[in-house]
C-alpha beads as a LAMMPS data file, in Angstrom:
LAMMPS data file: protein, C-alpha beads

298 atoms
297 bonds

1 atom types
1 bond types

-500.0 500.0 xlo xhi
-500.0 500.0 ylo yhi
-500.0 500.0 zlo zhi

Masses

1 110.0

Atoms # bond

1 1 1 395.339 249.313 352.199
2 1 1 394.255 245.678 351.027
3 1 1 392.737 246.221 347.837
4 1 1 392.643 242.871 346.381
5 1 1 390.839 239.490 347.605
6 1 1 391.844 236.201 345.911
7 1 1 389.176 233.954 345.165
8 1 1 389.097 230.443 343.739
9 1 1 386.626 229.788 340.515
10 1 1 384.818 226.250 339.461
11 1 1 388.329 226.212 337.034
12 1 1 390.910 225.080 339.021
13 1 1 393.355 226.812 336.109
14 1 1 391.461 230.257 336.848
15 1 1 391.979 232.323 339.942
16 1 1 389.935 235.593 340.419
17 1 1 391.513 238.750 341.749
18 1 1 388.824 240.855 342.707
19 1 1 389.139 244.682 343.612
20 1 1 387.915 246.957 346.308
21 1 1 386.393 249.173 343.440
22 1 1 385.183 249.009 339.744
23 1 1 388.514 248.727 337.309
24 1 1 386.352 248.919 334.386
25 1 1 383.076 249.634 334.472
26 1 1 380.730 248.120 331.739
27 1 1 383.608 246.761 330.018
28 1 1 385.246 243.324 329.614
29 1 1 388.224 242.428 328.023
30 1 1 390.056 239.008 327.438
31 1 1 393.787 238.686 326.361
32 1 1 395.665 235.665 325.145
33 1 1 399.161 237.114 324.888
34 1 1 401.203 240.288 325.401
35 1 1 400.403 241.485 321.901
36 1 1 396.755 241.383 322.449
37 1 1 396.997 243.381 325.674
38 1 1 398.256 246.822 324.211
39 1 1 395.252 248.348 326.020
40 1 1 396.183 247.275 329.174
41 1 1 399.603 247.770 330.723
42 1 1 398.727 245.814 333.700
43 1 1 397.926 242.645 331.847
44 1 1 401.035 243.063 329.755
45 1 1 402.920 243.316 332.740
46 1 1 401.239 240.345 333.730
47 1 1 402.205 238.231 330.879
48 1 1 406.137 238.724 331.482
49 1 1 404.926 235.864 334.255
50 1 1 406.040 232.695 332.348
51 1 1 402.807 230.821 333.839
52 1 1 400.096 233.390 332.690
53 1 1 397.929 231.930 330.011
54 1 1 394.898 234.158 329.895
55 1 1 393.913 237.436 331.457
56 1 1 390.366 238.396 331.775
57 1 1 389.174 241.849 333.279
58 1 1 385.657 242.697 333.792
59 1 1 383.827 245.029 336.338
60 1 1 385.922 244.730 339.655
61 1 1 388.059 241.849 339.087
62 1 1 390.968 240.479 336.964
63 1 1 390.992 236.469 336.319
64 1 1 393.802 234.850 335.228
65 1 1 394.261 231.317 333.536
66 1 1 397.605 229.966 334.435
67 1 1 399.635 226.734 332.482
68 1 1 400.531 223.939 334.767
69 1 1 403.805 224.813 335.161
70 1 1 403.064 226.231 338.915
71 1 1 400.325 225.621 341.541
72 1 1 398.435 228.688 342.156
73 1 1 398.917 228.260 346.015
74 1 1 402.603 228.942 345.163
75 1 1 402.263 232.083 343.671
76 1 1 399.108 233.740 344.068
77 1 1 399.841 236.082 346.789
78 1 1 402.835 237.312 344.960
79 1 1 400.736 238.165 341.918
80 1 1 398.247 239.994 343.811
81 1 1 401.006 241.920 345.629
82 1 1 402.368 242.693 342.093
83 1 1 398.919 244.034 340.958
84 1 1 398.377 246.273 344.261
85 1 1 401.873 247.755 343.988
86 1 1 401.161 248.659 340.319
87 1 1 397.824 250.263 340.995
88 1 1 399.085 251.922 344.023
89 1 1 401.898 253.758 342.058
90 1 1 399.376 254.660 339.838
91 1 1 399.681 252.729 336.870
92 1 1 396.472 252.126 334.693
93 1 1 394.448 248.717 334.112
94 1 1 393.075 249.395 330.948
95 1 1 394.241 253.009 329.112
96 1 1 391.224 255.417 329.245
97 1 1 389.962 255.863 325.640
98 1 1 386.790 257.055 324.170
99 1 1 383.667 254.957 324.663
100 1 1 383.729 251.986 322.388
101 1 1 381.964 252.061 319.403
102 1 1 379.562 249.064 318.682
103 1 1 381.122 246.130 316.999
104 1 1 378.849 245.063 314.207
105 1 1 377.726 241.394 314.336
106 1 1 375.369 239.310 312.509
107 1 1 372.909 236.709 314.095
108 1 1 370.596 234.678 312.184
109 1 1 367.846 232.279 313.149
110 1 1 368.099 228.410 312.007
111 1 1 365.324 226.195 312.607
112 1 1 366.071 222.715 314.546
113 1 1 364.832 219.365 314.318
114 1 1 363.109 220.206 317.390
115 1 1 359.917 222.532 316.604
116 1 1 360.308 223.937 320.286
117 1 1 363.844 225.153 319.594
118 1 1 365.464 227.853 317.529
119 1 1 369.436 227.992 317.032
120 1 1 370.508 232.070 316.872
121 1 1 373.952 231.849 315.260
122 1 1 376.257 234.762 315.591
123 1 1 379.151 235.705 313.601
124 1 1 381.628 235.439 316.455
125 1 1 382.779 233.373 319.129
126 1 1 380.683 233.557 322.311
127 1 1 382.170 230.864 324.787
128 1 1 384.580 228.295 324.973
129 1 1 382.481 226.383 327.699
130 1 1 379.121 225.203 327.105
131 1 1 376.680 226.474 329.376
132 1 1 373.210 224.947 330.037
133 1 1 370.046 226.869 331.579
134 1 1 366.889 224.957 332.561
135 1 1 365.602 228.290 334.478
136 1 1 366.788 231.559 335.264
137 1 1 368.278 230.202 338.801
138 1 1 370.882 228.472 336.462
139 1 1 372.207 231.753 334.679
140 1 1 374.990 232.695 337.246
141 1 1 377.449 232.134 334.372
142 1 1 375.638 233.902 331.368
143 1 1 373.933 237.411 331.681
144 1 1 372.773 236.925 328.478
145 1 1 370.722 233.686 329.433
146 1 1 369.437 235.750 332.502
147 1 1 368.089 238.507 330.325
148 1 1 366.245 235.915 328.014
149 1 1 364.542 234.372 330.379
150 1 1 362.841 237.763 331.190
151 1 1 360.939 236.981 327.681
152 1 1 357.716 235.099 329.355
153 1 1 357.909 232.335 326.645
154 1 1 361.410 231.414 326.917
155 1 1 361.652 228.001 328.770
156 1 1 365.565 226.692 328.245
157 1 1 368.779 228.485 326.774
158 1 1 371.714 226.405 325.832
159 1 1 374.965 228.139 324.487
160 1 1 377.906 226.889 322.730
161 1 1 380.850 228.189 321.087
162 1 1 379.070 230.788 318.096
163 1 1 375.199 230.027 318.966
164 1 1 372.386 230.356 321.265
165 1 1 369.537 227.534 321.202
166 1 1 366.521 229.172 322.831
167 1 1 363.718 226.617 323.986
168 1 1 360.143 228.177 324.050
169 1 1 356.868 227.321 325.597
170 1 1 353.988 226.270 323.712
171 1 1 352.393 229.426 324.235
172 1 1 354.238 231.434 321.470
173 1 1 354.719 230.372 317.868
174 1 1 358.290 230.750 316.071
175 1 1 357.260 233.123 313.572
176 1 1 355.870 235.466 316.132
177 1 1 358.690 235.684 318.234
178 1 1 361.972 234.835 316.418
179 1 1 362.831 238.608 315.251
180 1 1 362.368 239.967 318.650
181 1 1 364.755 237.300 320.043
182 1 1 367.405 237.696 316.834
183 1 1 367.184 241.453 317.387
184 1 1 367.848 241.206 321.283
185 1 1 370.785 238.830 320.955
186 1 1 372.474 240.793 318.324
187 1 1 372.009 244.183 320.233
188 1 1 373.064 242.276 323.516
189 1 1 376.631 241.324 321.869
190 1 1 377.203 244.580 319.942
191 1 1 376.931 246.608 323.052
192 1 1 379.721 244.658 324.742
193 1 1 377.839 242.824 327.301
194 1 1 378.872 239.570 328.681
195 1 1 377.340 236.368 326.712
196 1 1 379.301 233.924 329.283
197 1 1 381.615 234.712 332.199
198 1 1 383.809 231.498 331.934
199 1 1 384.881 231.897 335.418
200 1 1 381.714 231.206 336.799
201 1 1 380.899 227.931 334.675
202 1 1 380.309 225.335 336.751
203 1 1 380.989 222.023 335.089
204 1 1 378.591 219.337 335.845
205 1 1 379.784 215.517 336.858
206 1 1 378.365 214.679 333.433
207 1 1 380.974 217.230 331.781
208 1 1 383.806 216.068 333.842
209 1 1 383.579 212.684 332.945
210 1 1 384.889 213.793 329.485
211 1 1 387.907 215.571 330.637
212 1 1 391.195 214.252 330.835
213 1 1 391.584 213.230 334.222
214 1 1 388.501 211.317 334.533
215 1 1 388.787 210.128 331.131
216 1 1 392.034 208.285 332.191
217 1 1 390.051 206.090 334.845
218 1 1 387.106 204.720 332.277
219 1 1 387.575 201.187 331.006
220 1 1 388.215 200.857 327.364
221 1 1 385.310 200.661 325.927
222 1 1 384.011 203.691 327.530
223 1 1 386.946 205.846 326.104
224 1 1 386.502 204.634 322.726
225 1 1 382.557 205.526 322.842
226 1 1 383.505 209.302 323.971
227 1 1 386.029 209.555 321.432
228 1 1 383.544 208.243 318.633
229 1 1 381.214 210.856 319.988
230 1 1 383.538 213.624 320.041
231 1 1 384.676 212.919 316.571
232 1 1 381.965 211.879 314.668
233 1 1 378.566 212.437 316.788
234 1 1 379.183 215.343 318.426
235 1 1 379.648 217.863 315.339
236 1 1 376.529 216.483 313.807
237 1 1 374.647 217.615 317.007
238 1 1 375.976 220.895 317.313
239 1 1 374.796 221.532 313.646
240 1 1 371.168 220.544 315.016
241 1 1 371.954 223.184 318.304
242 1 1 372.549 220.599 320.471
243 1 1 375.355 218.665 322.528
244 1 1 375.813 215.250 323.514
245 1 1 377.538 213.892 326.507
246 1 1 378.647 210.214 327.416
247 1 1 377.088 209.183 330.804
248 1 1 377.850 205.291 331.427
249 1 1 378.447 202.164 329.781
250 1 1 377.734 198.518 331.407
251 1 1 379.575 195.876 330.170
252 1 1 377.505 193.159 331.506
253 1 1 374.015 194.511 329.582
254 1 1 376.156 196.191 326.909
255 1 1 374.074 199.706 327.317
256 1 1 375.565 202.871 326.631
257 1 1 373.673 205.813 328.385
258 1 1 373.845 209.412 327.205
259 1 1 372.930 212.757 327.971
260 1 1 371.213 215.295 325.218
261 1 1 371.217 218.956 325.610
262 1 1 369.874 221.752 323.830
263 1 1 367.648 221.374 320.881
264 1 1 368.415 217.817 321.095
265 1 1 366.687 217.254 324.700
266 1 1 363.001 216.303 324.042
267 1 1 363.180 216.577 320.607
268 1 1 360.427 214.491 319.001
269 1 1 363.239 213.010 316.302
270 1 1 365.916 212.069 319.051
271 1 1 365.101 208.120 319.635
272 1 1 365.378 207.891 315.768
273 1 1 368.393 209.650 315.989
274 1 1 369.536 207.561 318.822
275 1 1 368.483 204.290 317.297
276 1 1 369.259 205.019 313.663
277 1 1 372.259 207.165 313.853
278 1 1 374.227 207.116 317.261
279 1 1 373.689 203.386 317.805
280 1 1 374.203 201.807 314.541
281 1 1 377.787 203.943 314.239
282 1 1 378.346 202.602 317.801
283 1 1 377.630 199.052 316.936
284 1 1 379.711 199.322 313.583
285 1 1 382.645 201.307 314.959
286 1 1 383.225 199.228 318.164
287 1 1 381.901 195.726 316.564
288 1 1 379.307 195.026 319.298
289 1 1 376.129 194.263 317.372
290 1 1 374.110 193.677 321.152
291 1 1 374.937 197.283 321.997
292 1 1 372.063 199.902 322.833
293 1 1 371.959 203.418 323.358
294 1 1 369.525 204.948 326.236
295 1 1 369.257 208.769 326.342
296 1 1 368.776 210.429 329.853
297 1 1 367.727 213.539 330.839
298 1 1 370.696 216.262 331.510

Bonds

1 1 1 2
2 1 2 3
3 1 3 4
4 1 4 5
5 1 5 6
6 1 6 7
7 1 7 8
8 1 8 9
9 1 9 10
10 1 10 11
11 1 11 12
12 1 12 13
13 1 13 14
14 1 14 15
15 1 15 16
16 1 16 17
17 1 17 18
18 1 18 19
19 1 19 20
20 1 20 21
21 1 21 22
22 1 22 23
23 1 23 24
24 1 24 25
25 1 25 26
26 1 26 27
27 1 27 28
28 1 28 29
29 1 29 30
30 1 30 31
31 1 31 32
32 1 32 33
33 1 33 34
34 1 34 35
35 1 35 36
36 1 36 37
37 1 37 38
38 1 38 39
39 1 39 40
40 1 40 41
41 1 41 42
42 1 42 43
43 1 43 44
44 1 44 45
45 1 45 46
46 1 46 47
47 1 47 48
48 1 48 49
49 1 49 50
50 1 50 51
51 1 51 52
52 1 52 53
53 1 53 54
54 1 54 55
55 1 55 56
56 1 56 57
57 1 57 58
58 1 58 59
59 1 59 60
60 1 60 61
61 1 61 62
62 1 62 63
63 1 63 64
64 1 64 65
65 1 65 66
66 1 66 67
67 1 67 68
68 1 68 69
69 1 69 70
70 1 70 71
71 1 71 72
72 1 72 73
73 1 73 74
74 1 74 75
75 1 75 76
76 1 76 77
77 1 77 78
78 1 78 79
79 1 79 80
80 1 80 81
81 1 81 82
82 1 82 83
83 1 83 84
84 1 84 85
85 1 85 86
86 1 86 87
87 1 87 88
88 1 88 89
89 1 89 90
90 1 90 91
91 1 91 92
92 1 92 93
93 1 93 94
94 1 94 95
95 1 95 96
96 1 96 97
97 1 97 98
98 1 98 99
99 1 99 100
100 1 100 101
101 1 101 102
102 1 102 103
103 1 103 104
104 1 104 105
105 1 105 106
106 1 106 107
107 1 107 108
108 1 108 109
109 1 109 110
110 1 110 111
111 1 111 112
112 1 112 113
113 1 113 114
114 1 114 115
115 1 115 116
116 1 116 117
117 1 117 118
118 1 118 119
119 1 119 120
120 1 120 121
121 1 121 122
122 1 122 123
123 1 123 124
124 1 124 125
125 1 125 126
126 1 126 127
127 1 127 128
128 1 128 129
129 1 129 130
130 1 130 131
131 1 131 132
132 1 132 133
133 1 133 134
134 1 134 135
135 1 135 136
136 1 136 137
137 1 137 138
138 1 138 139
139 1 139 140
140 1 140 141
141 1 141 142
142 1 142 143
143 1 143 144
144 1 144 145
145 1 145 146
146 1 146 147
147 1 147 148
148 1 148 149
149 1 149 150
150 1 150 151
151 1 151 152
152 1 152 153
153 1 153 154
154 1 154 155
155 1 155 156
156 1 156 157
157 1 157 158
158 1 158 159
159 1 159 160
160 1 160 161
161 1 161 162
162 1 162 163
163 1 163 164
164 1 164 165
165 1 165 166
166 1 166 167
167 1 167 168
168 1 168 169
169 1 169 170
170 1 170 171
171 1 171 172
172 1 172 173
173 1 173 174
174 1 174 175
175 1 175 176
176 1 176 177
177 1 177 178
178 1 178 179
179 1 179 180
180 1 180 181
181 1 181 182
182 1 182 183
183 1 183 184
184 1 184 185
185 1 185 186
186 1 186 187
187 1 187 188
188 1 188 189
189 1 189 190
190 1 190 191
191 1 191 192
192 1 192 193
193 1 193 194
194 1 194 195
195 1 195 196
196 1 196 197
197 1 197 198
198 1 198 199
199 1 199 200
200 1 200 201
201 1 201 202
202 1 202 203
203 1 203 204
204 1 204 205
205 1 205 206
206 1 206 207
207 1 207 208
208 1 208 209
209 1 209 210
210 1 210 211
211 1 211 212
212 1 212 213
213 1 213 214
214 1 214 215
215 1 215 216
216 1 216 217
217 1 217 218
218 1 218 219
219 1 219 220
220 1 220 221
221 1 221 222
222 1 222 223
223 1 223 224
224 1 224 225
225 1 225 226
226 1 226 227
227 1 227 228
228 1 228 229
229 1 229 230
230 1 230 231
231 1 231 232
232 1 232 233
233 1 233 234
234 1 234 235
235 1 235 236
236 1 236 237
237 1 237 238
238 1 238 239
239 1 239 240
240 1 240 241
241 1 241 242
242 1 242 243
243 1 243 244
244 1 244 245
245 1 245 246
246 1 246 247
247 1 247 248
248 1 248 249
249 1 249 250
250 1 250 251
251 1 251 252
252 1 252 253
253 1 253 254
254 1 254 255
255 1 255 256
256 1 256 257
257 1 257 258
258 1 258 259
259 1 259 260
260 1 260 261
261 1 261 262
262 1 262 263
263 1 263 264
264 1 264 265
265 1 265 266
266 1 266 267
267 1 267 268
268 1 268 269
269 1 269 270
270 1 270 271
271 1 271 272
272 1 272 273
273 1 273 274
274 1 274 275
275 1 275 276
276 1 276 277
277 1 277 278
278 1 278 279
279 1 279 280
280 1 280 281
281 1 281 282
282 1 282 283
283 1 283 284
284 1 284 285
285 1 285 286
286 1 286 287
287 1 287 288
288 1 288 289
289 1 289 290
290 1 290 291
291 1 291 292
292 1 292 293
293 1 293 294
294 1 294 295
295 1 295 296
296 1 296 297
297 1 297 298
């Protein structure tokens, strides 16, 4: 009997192995090595495969992130067969334990330069991949974002590392809703719900441009701009609950186009920041006094 269906994800390094039944109802696990996987005998077995980097277990699937020493096409069927043989012989996917207790975390609210955006900072890492949701239809990768859109005053949700930036509609004031949102986020995380399913994150063309494979194809000036943005500008922007992405550079017009996300998108002070912060820094570091920076909508 075929138990497992192999499915691609938006990340070519991660493959999803879906079971025909739930293997870990209402729980999710992520293991980076064999020592972390003590509660999952199957995950420990998978780590004996030299190409296995990370194992995710959630609901009815196991997702595996591989190292680049092999191609999935060469090994995926053997991996699926190994898992099927394991469960058919009665092996446990995850050891049955008492219902996990809540993992206490702290979440605090932090204002941003954008009066429409509040940054909610958690005491634990939430995602390694940026997720931006302009509406509920864009929440496939984030169950938390989907739930937040049930609040009538939530306009947009941006998630990065250990924080969630929430953009509100003008119908509500932050002093009326901040505690409600903070409490909801805290309880959602403490109850073990998935904040971001990184196997479902779809990278935009703008994000892909920052990746090494595409980075190598850019001209030297564009590469320098990306490096400056990543090293000097992005950390400051993230502190304000936002993100910045390189879009393009024109050698002819000396114009740099960037994308602002999260709290920086639509921020009243973003023009000042672009001209007096980002543009000035790029001019100085690239020795290009004619250079201009323009923000475009994500």
